[in-house]
N, C-alpha and C positions, 0 to 999 in steps of 0.2 A: 505492499500499500505506499502508493506516492503520501510524503508528509507536504503539509497544506503549505509549509512555509518553504518549500524544496524550491519555488521561482526565485528567492532570494536567497538560494546559496551563495549565489556565485559572487552577488554584494559581498554578503559576508565572510567568504573567504579571501576575498582579495582586502577586503578590510583587514581580514585578521594579518595577511603578510605582509601590509602596511603594517604590522606593529601594533597595531590597536588593541586594545585588551577586551576579555572579554565580556568584560562588567559594560563597555562602552558599545559595546556592538547589540550585546544585547536590549541593551536601556536604548538603542535609537530607533533597532528593528522591530524589536517585539518579539525576538525568539525565544523558545526556553535554554535554559543555559546546557540542559541535555545535548539536544538535537548541534547545538554548536559546538561541544564537547566533541559529540562524536564525528563533526563535518574536521571539526580543526587537527585531529587525530593524524599525527604525520607530518604537520606543516613543520617545519623546522626555521625557527628566529633567527636572525643575525645575532651577535653579541651584542652589537648596538642597537638593538630593537629590542633587548632582553633589559638592556639598563634603563633604555626611556621607559620601558612599561613597571620598571623596579622603581624606579623615580618619581612616573604619576601614581603608582600605588602609594607610596608616602606620604607626596602633597595633597592625598586623597583622604589620607586616615589624619589627617594634620588637621584638615577644611572639617572632615567628621567633628570628629573632634573639639574644635572650635565652636560649633554647630552647635553640639552635646553641651557645651558649656552653658551656652548661652540660652538656651531650652531648658537647663536645669536652672539659671539664674531666675529666668522669666517666671518659672512655676514655684523657685521658693517665694518671688515676692507677692505672687499670687497666693500662696498658702499665707504668707506673713496676713497679706490685706483679711484675710477671711478669719485669721486669730485677731485682728484689730477688732476688725467687726462686730464678733461676736463677745468680744471685752465691750465694747462700747453699751452693747442691749443691755448687759450682765449690768453694768455701772449705771443705767438710765432705770433701774428697778430697787437700789439704794439711795437712802435717804442718809447723805453725804453731812448732813447737820446733826446728824443721830448720835450727842455723845456716849450715849450707853458703847454702840457700837462702833463708834470711834478708838473709845478705851480699848474697846475687845482687839481692834487692830492692831493697837500700839501694843498692847500685849504680847501677841502672839508675834509679833515682829521681834519684841523682847528676850523672847525665848529662843530666838534663831539669832539674834546678832547683840543682843544686850550682856552688861557684866553682872556675872552674878555672884563671883569669889569675894567682891572687895564690899565696902559696909558703904555704897553710895547707889548713885540711878544713873549708869550709863553704857554712851552705848559707842562702837569703835565701827568704822566702814570706810570703803574708799571710795564709794560711790555716793555725790554728791546728793541726787536726791533722796536714800534712806535717812541721811542727816537732819534734810531739812524737812522731812517727814517727822523724825523724830523733836524736833524742834519745835515742827510749828502744835505739835501734840503737847506736849508741855507745857507752852504758853497758851491752849486754850482751855484743857482740862484742868492744867492745877497752876496756872497763874505764873508761871515762871519767868522772870523777869530775864531775856538774853543777856544784858550784862554781869549776870552773876551765873551762865555760864564760863564753865571753865574747857581750854582746849588745847589737849596736846598732840603732837604730829610724829608720827614714824615712819621716817625717810629711808633712803637708801644711802649710801655712802654718793655718792657725786650729785645729789640733788640740792639744790640751794635754799635753805630755810628759810630767808626771805620769800623770795619769791612764790616758793607755796605758800608761805603764809598769809601773802598778798592774795592768790588762787582761793584757798578755802574762805577766808574772810571775806570773800567779794561774794563765791558762791552762797555762802549761808548767812551773808548781809550781818556779817558779826565785825567787833571791833578788831581791832589786830592787840588791842590789849586784854581780848578777850586768852589769848593765846600766851601761856605760860611756857611751856616744854616742847624742846625739841631734842628726838632719839635717832643718834644716825646707825643705822646696822652697819658695824664695820665689817661683820661675813660679804657685804658686797663690794667691797674694796675690789676695783677693778673688773667689775662689771658695767655696764651700761645701763642704764635706763632706758625705755622707752618715752617717747616724749608725753604722751598722755597719761602716763601714769602719773598720778601728783601723790603718790604716799598713802597711806591709813593717817583721818584723823578723826580722834577719841573725845568725846562730849560728854562733860560732867556735869551733873546739877545739885552734886550730893548731898540729895534728899533722896535718905534710905527708905523710905516711908513709902513711897512712890516703888521703889524695886521691888518692894514687898508684895506690894497689893499687884503689880501686876506680873510676877511670880505664881502668885497664888491664883491669880485669875485666867492666864493662861493653860493652865496645868489643871484646875476643876473644869474648865469650859472643853478642853479634848477629851479628859477623860468621862466628860459625860455624853461629848458626839459617841467616844466608841461603845458605850454601850451601849447607846440611841439605836445603835448603827450595827452591833455585835451577829445580832441574829438574819439581818438582811443578805 
């Protein structure tokens, strides 16, 4: 039985003898690879043609990887947009003016980020947003005066203390007078710090009663949730 692509055989064979790849011929003529492989059996290509084919394969692979990277990047953007939209919908149903809810949120954050061993209410982070939230909630819930907040920086050896102080003072809307101590990690001597890293800033209001309440609040809440949903 004569193949329905037989009339294209001469064109396909001539193309192959010119050194064109099977992929190229398959794509342009629409002939199945299995048919082309059978037709091309025995056709010898020159070394120059083989080199050109290898070069084309490498270039095609590079282009394919670039396209794949672009596709994955766009897919990630889309997933991030969807996650943000879902978060916004959740926030719409939350009363951010509810101080009890606000205190619970602070307690959960304090459970993960706050100081527990020292007799004080304090939190350290390299993330300005976390510390801004900490300061805001201390002011709203407990009327803590920002002027009474003590700040301490933990930096790498090659960081400029004065420059980093100004960064954190501006980010947290605090005075430079709030910043008391700077610790430089001697273990990092000789290693370069990424420009975007601004060290760890520790904030303390010195009121241990707040720490105690937040600790109990987070523990009691988590225990209650676990018990309530342990049977589901």
